[in-house]
N, C-alpha and C positions, 0 to 999 in steps of 0.2 A: 607830367610824364616821367620826370626823373625819379620821383618818389615811387611811382608804380613799377618802374623798371627795377629799382632797388629791392622792393618787396618781392617781386617775382624772382629775382636772382637769389635773394635770401632764402625763399621757400624752396626753390628747386635745388639750389646748391647745398644748403645746410641740411636739407631733409631728404628729398627724393633721391638725389644723386649719391649722397653718402650712404643711403640705406640699401640701394638695390644691387650692391656689389655681389656677384655670385660667380664662383668658378663653375666649370661644367659639371663637376661631381655634385655640387650643391644646388644646381638649378631647380631640381624637383623639390628639394627640401625647403626652398624659399617661397614656393608657390603658396599663396594664401594672403591673409591680412595681418599686418604688423602695426604696432602702436608704441608711442613714447610720449610722456608728459614732460614738459620743460617750461622754463620761464624765458620769454623773449627779451630783446634788448630794452623794451619799454617796461619790463618788470611784470608783465602779464603772463598768467599761466595759459599755455596752449597745448593742444593735443595734435600730434602729427600721425596720420594713418596712411598706410600704403596697401594697395591691392596689387599683388604681383602675379603675373601670368607669364607663360613662356615668351621671352623676348619683349615683354611689355610691362609697364608699371604705371600706376595711377597714384598720385599723391594728393592729400588734402590736409590743410591746416585748419583746425577747428578752434574756435574761441568759446566763450560762455554759451551754455545751452546748445552745444554742438553746432554753433553757427559757422558756416563755411567762410573762412577768411581768404584762403587761396587754394587754387586747384592747378595741378600740372600733370601732363601725361607725355610719354615718349617711348623710344625704343631702347632696349638693352643690348649691348654687345659685350660678351663675357670673354675674358682672357686672363693672363697672368702678367704681373709686373714683378720681375725677379722671382723671389720665393712666395710672393703674396698673391692671394686671390683678388681679382680686381674686376671692375665693371666700368664701361664707358656708357654714359647716358646721352643719346643723341636724338636729333629730330624732335626737340622738345617744344611743346606749346604750353603756355601758362596763362592764367587770368584769375579773375575774382570768382568764376564759376565755370562749370563745364560748357556753358553756353556762351562764354565770353573769353575766348582764347586768342593768343597771338604767338607767333613764332619767336623763339629766343635764340639768338645767335651765340651759342656757347656750348661747350662740351665739358663734362666733368668726369674725373676719374677718382675712384675711392678704393680703399682696401677694407677687409672685414675679417672678423673671427666669429664663426657660427658655433654655438654651444647649446644643443638641444633646441629649446624654444626661446633662447636669447641670442641676440645678434649685436655684437659690439662693432660699431662703425667709426672709422677715422675719416674725417672730411676736411676739405680746404687745405690739404697738404700738397695738392697737385700743382697749384700756382697761386700767386697773390691775386686777391680780389678786393675791390674797394669796400671798406667797412665790414669785412668778413675775416674772422680769425679761425685758425685751425681748431677743430673740436672733436671730441670723442663722445658718442652717445650709445646707450644700450637700449635696443628695441626689444619688445616682447611680442610673441605670436598671440593673436587674438583667437581664442578658441571659438570655432564655429559651432553653432547648435547642430545637434545630430539631425540629419535629414529624416523626414517622415517617410515611412514605408507602409506596406500592407502586411498586417499580421495574419497569417494563415494557420488556423487551428486544424491540423490535418486529421487527427483521429483520437478517439477515446478507446483505449484497450481495457476491456472489462475482464480482469483476472478472476474475480469472484463476485457474485451478486447475491443479495438477500432474496431474490425472486426465485422460486423453486420450479416454475413452469414458464409458459410463454409470457413475455413482458414487453413493454413499450418504453421508449426513452425520449426525454426532452432535455436538450442542453442549450443553455443560454450564456453568452459571454459578453463582457462589457469593458470598454476602455475609454475613460474620459467622456462619458456620456453617449458614446456610440455603442449600440447593442445589436448583436446578431444572434439568431436562434436556429438550432437544428431540431426539426420535428417533421417526421414524414408520416402522415396518416396511414393507418393500416400496415405500417412497417413493424413487424414483430421480431423478437430475438428469443433465443432459447438457451437456457443454461449458462455456463461460464465459458471463459477463454474466447470471448467474442471481440472482434475489432470493428468499431463503428466508424466509418469514414465520414466524419461530419463536414470537413472541408469548408469551415467558416472563414470568411475574409472580413477583417476589420481595417478600414482605411485610416490613413494619417496617424499611424502609431510610431513611436520612437523607442529604441532600445532603452531599457531602464524604467519604463512605465509599468504600472501594475495592471494586470488583466484579472478581473474578478469574474466568477462564473457560478452557475447553479446547475446541478445535474439531478434529474428526477427520474424515478422508475415507477411503473405501475402496471398491474396485470390487466387494467382496463384502459383502452386506447384513449378515450376522451379525458381521462383523469391525469395523464402523464404530465401535462403542463399546468395543471390546476393547483389550487392552494392545498388540496388534501391528497396529494400523491402519496403512495405507500412509503416511498423512500426518497429523501431529499438531502443533497449534500451541497454545501457551499465552500468555496475556496478561492485562492488567487495564486498567481505566479508572476515573477518579474520577467518582462519581455526581453528576449535576447535574439540574436540572429537565428539560432536554432536551439531547441531544447526539449527536454522531457521532464515531467514531474509526476510522482506517484502520490496517491492519497488512500487513506484507510478510515473512512468515516464511521464504520461499524465493524464489529468482529468478523462478520461474514461478507464484507464489502470492500474490495480493493480494485482500484483502477488507475490507469496512467494516461496523462494527456501529452500529446506530442504536437509541436508547432514549429514554424519557421517564418522568416521574414522574406518578402520579395519586393 
């Protein structure tokens, strides 16, 4: 029991409580996941991670192969200690995993310095604790992967076309194996300066991915999506929250693609 209590106190005091200090102005900036690698008292490398939410924090100590060694969670109370930003971590529960927690009868106060995506924390300076020494650690923000959204290709603006009379269009877009096509049977267009509202939606797309496409024109409806269309253009663009890109596959063919994310 004494060993477990010491390990829990070490994990919560040295890591979670020292990390989660946040003044009111920095509360939003600290929301997210943070991490630091260090060597414990047994000479083993461990990784400490925190998931910070408003008024809450979750700590995990991970060993080899990301095996969870310790887990703790509790409430944050933010204030100032003299000129320093400080946090009180209270109502703490800790254990070997999220399913095996016990209340810890202690409160910790720490100070910090936030510099962009680095957080320097001073811990164990609030009071003496058995087998625990004051320490300073630098944590780094864990970059979260960009959330997937839906790419909407709004329209193709045909400034100039190689077709001299009535023509039909077939537009196909692809991102990471997901393909969508715009083709409306019997829907014809005439001459230049035409805006085609394709309104294609490709799900599970992230900014920075490449969208490839094929645009084909033909004066025969059935041939517009075929292998022998009169005019065929291929291209790609880098997905962003909103954008436009122009293309000129032939001397007398110019068009622009417009898109946005939702």
